[in-house]
N, C-alpha and C positions, 0 to 999 in steps of 0.2 A: 504494499499499499504505500503510495507516494503522498506526502503531505506538504502543505504550504502554510507557513506561519507568517502573517503580515506584521507581527510584533506591535500591532496597534499603531503603526507608523503611517502617517497620512499618505505618503508616497506609495507605500506598498498596499495600503487599504484601497486606494483608487484602482490599482492594478487588480487586486483581488476581486473587486466589485465587477470589473469588466470580465474577468475570468469566470466568475459565477454566472453572470447574465448570459454569457455565451455558451455555457455548458461544460466548461473545462473542470470546474471544481464545485464542491458542495461544502458549505460550512458545517462544522461538527461541534460547535459550541454556541452558546447564547449571545456572545459578544462579537461574533463574526471575526474572530482572530485566527482560528485554526480551521483548516479545510483539508479535504482529501481530493485528489485528482480522480475524475470519473473516467478517464481514458489513459491509455498508454501513449508514450511519445510518438510511436508510429501512427497513431490516430489523430495527432494534433492538426494536421492539415485538413482532414475531413471535418473536424469540429469547427475550425476556423472558417471553413467555407459553408457551414450549415446555415439554414434559414434563421435559426435562433441567433447565431452570431451576427449574421448580416442585418438583423433588425435593430441592432444597437446603434444608437445615434453616433455618427462618426465623430462628432465633437467630444463625446465622452471618451472614446478610444484615444483620440488625439491628445486630450489633456492627460490621460493616464500615461501615455508614452512619454510625453514631455516631463511629467513629474518623476518618472522613473529615471530619465536621463539626467535631469538637473537637480534632483532632490538630494536628500541625505544618504541615500542608499547607493552603493557603487553598482552601476549598471554595465552591461556588456557593450562593446563597441557597436554591435548591431542595433541595440536600443538607442544608443546615442545618435547613430546615423539616421534612424527613423525619426527621432525627435527633431533633428536638424532639418530634415526634409519637411516635416509637418509645420515647422515654424516658418519655413520659406514658401509654403503654399499659400496662394491667395485664398481667403475665406469666401465662401459663397453666401 
């Protein structure tokens, strides 16, 4: 079982919220701190392309990516690149 602990850190909480709304994780406590992944890494692309994931407001996803890249949590270079691209995109 793979778990995710957002440590009640705002930057990670926003990412956890997006992961939960898209079907990647399910919270396992009352304060929405700890969660379990509902899929295996090989299934991530399918979950990301699902109807449930595509119904999430793009602005919510955009803000979560930016917070991960620029917040208190060290993010991967991939997340930092996505955040840079998101901040350079014109808003509709």
